[in-house]
C-alpha positions as CSV (number, residue, x, y, z in Angstrom):
1,M,0.0,0.0,0.0
2,R,2.8,2.3,0.9
3,L,4.6,1.7,-2.4
4,R,1.4,2.5,-4.3
5,S,1.0,5.9,-2.5
6,F,4.6,6.7,-3.2
7,A,4.2,5.9,-6.9
8,T,1.0,7.9,-7.1
9,A,2.6,10.9,-5.5
10,A,5.7,10.7,-7.7
11,A,3.6,10.4,-10.9
12,A,1.5,13.4,-9.8
13,L,4.6,15.4,-9.2
14,A,6.2,14.4,-12.5
15,L,3.0,15.4,-14.4
16,A,2.6,18.7,-12.5
17,A,6.2,20.0,-13.3
18,P,5.5,20.8,-17.0
19,L,2.4,22.7,-16.0
20,T,4.1,25.1,-13.7
21,S,5.2,28.6,-14.9
22,C,8.9,27.6,-14.9
23,G,10.4,27.6,-18.4
24,F,12.2,29.7,-21.0
25,D,11.4,32.9,-23.0
26,Y,8.4,34.0,-20.9
27,A,7.4,37.7,-21.0
28,T,8.7,38.2,-17.4
29,E,12.2,37.3,-18.5
30,R,12.4,39.9,-21.3
31,D,13.6,43.5,-21.0
32,Y,10.8,45.9,-20.9
33,T,11.2,49.6,-20.5
34,P,7.9,51.5,-20.2
35,A,8.4,54.7,-22.1
36,G,6.6,57.2,-24.1
37,G,9.2,56.8,-26.9
38,S,11.0,54.1,-28.8
39,N,13.7,51.9,-27.4
40,N,16.6,50.1,-29.1
41,R,19.1,47.9,-27.3
42,E,20.8,46.2,-30.2
43,G,24.1,48.2,-30.3
44,V,26.9,49.3,-28.0
45,V,24.8,52.3,-27.2
46,D,21.2,51.8,-26.0
47,L,18.8,54.3,-27.5
48,L,16.0,54.9,-25.0
49,S,12.7,56.8,-25.0
50,A,13.4,58.4,-28.4
51,V,10.9,61.0,-29.6
52,V,10.7,63.9,-31.9
53,V,9.1,66.9,-30.1
54,S,7.3,69.1,-32.6
55,G,5.8,72.5,-32.1
56,A,4.9,73.0,-35.8
57,E,4.3,70.7,-38.7
58,G,7.5,69.7,-40.5
59,S,10.0,70.5,-37.8
60,G,10.9,69.2,-34.4
61,T,13.7,68.3,-32.0
62,F,15.1,64.8,-31.4
63,V,15.1,63.8,-27.8
64,A,16.4,60.5,-26.3
65,S,18.6,59.0,-23.6
66,L,21.8,57.3,-24.7
67,A,23.3,54.6,-22.5
68,N,26.8,53.4,-23.4
69,N,27.3,49.7,-22.6
70,D,31.0,49.8,-23.3
71,G,32.9,50.1,-20.0
72,S,36.2,51.2,-21.5
73,E,35.5,53.5,-24.4
74,E,33.3,56.6,-24.9
75,Q,31.0,56.6,-27.8
76,S,29.4,59.4,-29.8
77,L,26.2,60.2,-31.6
78,T,27.3,61.7,-34.9
79,G,24.2,61.8,-37.2
80,I,20.5,61.4,-37.6
81,S,18.7,60.9,-40.9
82,G,15.3,59.7,-42.2
83,G,15.1,55.9,-42.7
84,E,13.3,53.9,-45.4
85,G,12.6,56.6,-47.9
86,A,11.6,59.3,-45.3
87,T,12.5,62.9,-46.3
88,I,13.8,63.9,-42.9
89,E,17.0,65.8,-42.4
90,A,18.9,66.9,-39.3
91,A,20.4,70.3,-39.0
92,E,24.2,70.3,-38.3
93,F,25.0,69.5,-34.6
94,E,28.1,68.9,-32.6
95,P,28.6,65.1,-31.9
96,V,27.2,64.1,-28.6
97,T,29.8,62.2,-26.4
98,V,28.5,59.4,-24.2
99,P,31.1,58.5,-21.6
100,A,32.2,54.8,-21.0
101,D,29.4,53.1,-19.0
102,G,27.6,56.5,-19.0
103,L,24.2,57.9,-19.8
104,V,23.4,61.1,-21.7
105,N,19.9,62.6,-21.8
106,L,19.5,64.8,-24.9
107,A,16.9,66.9,-23.1
108,D,19.0,67.9,-20.1
109,P,21.0,69.9,-21.0
110,P,19.2,70.3,-24.4
111,A,21.2,69.0,-27.3
112,G,19.0,70.9,-29.8
113,I,19.1,68.3,-32.6
114,V,16.6,69.9,-35.0
115,L,14.9,67.7,-37.6
116,T,12.9,68.9,-40.6
117,G,10.7,66.9,-43.0
118,E,7.2,65.7,-43.6
119,F,5.8,64.9,-40.2
120,T,3.5,66.2,-37.5
121,A,2.6,65.4,-33.9
122,G,0.9,61.9,-33.8
123,D,3.1,60.5,-36.6
124,F,5.8,57.8,-36.3
125,V,8.9,58.6,-38.4
126,P,11.6,56.2,-39.4
127,L,15.0,57.4,-38.3
128,T,18.5,56.1,-38.6
129,V,20.9,57.1,-35.9
130,D,24.7,57.0,-36.6
131,F,27.4,56.5,-34.0
132,G,31.2,57.2,-34.2
133,N,32.0,53.5,-33.9
134,G,30.2,52.9,-37.3
135,E,27.0,51.5,-35.8
136,R,23.7,52.6,-37.3
137,I,20.4,52.1,-35.5
138,S,17.1,52.3,-37.3
139,L,13.8,52.7,-35.5
140,N,10.4,54.2,-35.8
141,V,10.1,57.2,-33.5
142,P,6.9,58.9,-32.3
143,V,6.3,62.6,-32.9
144,V,4.9,64.2,-29.8
145,A,3.4,67.7,-29.4
146,N,5.6,70.4,-27.8
147,D,2.8,71.4,-25.4
148,T,2.2,68.0,-23.8
149,G,3.4,66.9,-20.4
150,Y,7.0,66.0,-20.0
151,W,8.0,67.3,-23.5
152,E,6.5,70.7,-23.1
153,G,8.9,73.4,-24.4
154,M,11.6,71.0,-25.6
155,D,11.2,71.8,-29.3
156,A,14.2,74.0,-30.3
157,S,13.2,74.3,-34.0
């Protein structure tokens, strides 16, 4: 009788294990950064909460946080352009240096990276961001109004 109870308990345990929440590639194991903008973590520099803040149709300011994952070398943001056939151009700006293992928020102090093209608040625009190490990151970035919440007054265009 004791052997039968043990066998039943062992079988129940063995069948229950695959039904538990343990496993691989569950949503709780993936990076998630809640943000009002777009995020990209594919390169040496993470591009976080990227938006274009626009006070008028056809112009706006690129705002994002840049996190350098390289602990030994600084990186630099050197260019922004429209991706996938978008007619978006960036005015000339000084390269933005991101220290080794550092973070730079383009809103504080304002970097003033002005974009022009065919967009307005509420749109998503394809952008390509270039870094000094040769990496290029492409992502769709939301265009937010210059008079809304956190982004109020950030448009330098």
